[in-house]
Structures are given as C-alpha cells and as structure tokens.
C-alpha positions in Angstrom: -1.9 4.0 -16.4 -0.2 1.4 -18.6 2.6 0.2 -16.2 1.9 -2.5 -13.7 1.8 -1.1 -10.2 3.2 -3.0 -7.2 1.3 -2.0 -4.1 2.1 -3.4 -0.7 0.0 -3.0 2.4 1.7 -3.3 5.7 0.0 -4.0 9.0 1.0 -5.6 12.4 0.4 -9.2 11.4 -0.6 -9.1 7.7 -4.0 -10.5 8.4 -6.4 -7.6 9.1 -5.2 -6.1 5.8 -6.1 -9.1 3.6 -9.8 -7.9 3.4 -8.6 -4.5 2.3 -6.3 -6.1 -0.3 -9.3 -8.0 -1.7 -11.4 -4.9 -2.0 -8.5 -2.9 -3.6 -8.0 -5.7 -6.1 -11.7 -5.6 -7.0 -11.6 -1.8 -7.4 -8.4 -2.0 -9.6 -10.1 -4.6 -11.9 -13.2 -2.4 -12.2 -11.0 0.6 -13.1 -8.8 -1.3 -15.5 -5.7 -0.7 -13.4 -3.0 -3.3 -13.7 -1.8 -3.7 -10.1 -0.3 -6.4 -7.9 -1.6 -5.8 -4.4 -0.5 -7.8 -1.4 -0.3 -7.5 2.4 2.8 -8.2 4.5 3.4 -7.9 8.3 5.5 -4.9 9.3 8.2 -7.2 10.7 9.0 -8.4 7.1 8.6 -5.2 5.1 12.2 -4.2 5.3 13.1 -7.5 3.6 11.2 -6.4 0.5 13.2 -3.3 -0.3 15.9 -5.0 -2.4 13.9 -7.9 -3.8 11.6 -5.9 -6.1 10.4 -2.4 -6.8 7.4 -1.3 -4.7 5.5 1.6 -6.2 3.2 2.3 -3.3 3.7 1.1 0.3 0.6 1.7 2.5 0.7 1.3 6.3 -2.2 0.3 8.3 -3.2 2.8 11.0 -1.9 0.5 13.7 1.7 0.7 12.3 1.8 4.4 11.4 4.7 4.8 13.8 6.9 3.2 11.2 6.1 5.9 8.6 9.2 8.0 8.8 11.5 5.0 9.1 10.0 3.4 6.0 10.0 6.6 4.0 13.8 6.7 4.7 14.2 3.0 3.6 12.4 3.6 0.3 13.4 7.1 -0.5 15.8 6.1 -3.3 13.3 3.9 -5.0 10.7 6.7 -5.6 8.2 4.6 -3.5 5.2 6.4 -2.1 5.0 5.5 1.6 1.8 6.6 3.2 -0.7 5.7 6.0 -4.1 4.4 5.2 -6.9 6.7 6.5 -8.2 5.1 9.7 -11.9 5.4 8.7 -11.4 3.9 5.3 -9.3 1.1 6.8 -12.0 0.4 9.4 -14.8 0.4 6.8 -12.6 -1.7 4.5 -13.2 0.8 1.7 -10.7 -0.6 -0.8 -11.9 1.6 -3.6 -11.2 4.9 -1.7 -7.9 3.6 -0.3 -6.8 2.7 -3.9 -8.0 6.0 -5.3 -6.3 8.1 -2.6 -3.1 6.1 -3.0 -3.0 6.5 -6.8 -3.7 10.3 -6.5 -0.8 10.7 -4.0 1.5 8.5 -6.2 0.8 10.7 -9.3 1.5 13.9 -7.3 4.9 12.8 -5.9 
C-alpha cells in the first residue's frame, strides 16, 4: 500500500482509544504501512468530514450506536466506517484491529 491512510478511531471521550491508537501505530510501522492514526471523541467526529479525507473510521464498541448515522455521513467519501471488535478493543490488540480494518477497506 503506497498511499498514506488516514485512520480515525472514535470513542465516547477519545481517551480509552488512545492506547489502541498507540498499538495500531506500532503495528503499522512494523508492517511498513504509512498511516496517520488518531482518536477523537464521538461528539466531534462529524466536524471532521469536510476538513480532510478519512479512509477508515473505526468506532469503539461503546459508540457502535452511531454506526449507521456515520456511514451515511461518510458514504460519498468512500470511507470505511466500522465498529472495532469488542474483544480486540478490550485486549488493546492494535495489530488485529489494524489488520481487520485494512482487509475490510480493501474489500469495499
């Protein structure tokens, strides 16, 4: 993958996800994937849609109720919007979360 991917994780406050972001960044470096990965609170995610292109938007399990709404917001940008597996999120398995997200992104 030669393009730089913009991956945003969204949770209720943006804090619990920061550990997941760190693990995902480490996994991306190990795999040679050029990606900018950051976390934002769900309250501010709608503000991002016009400011820059998001390739992958991952929701923490605690905000999965926003899935359909955010899929609608980002449908014209070809953004993958998905929910992080609860077990992987709880175990802070950044490598698996990244791998699953990249596989889903390639399939869309």
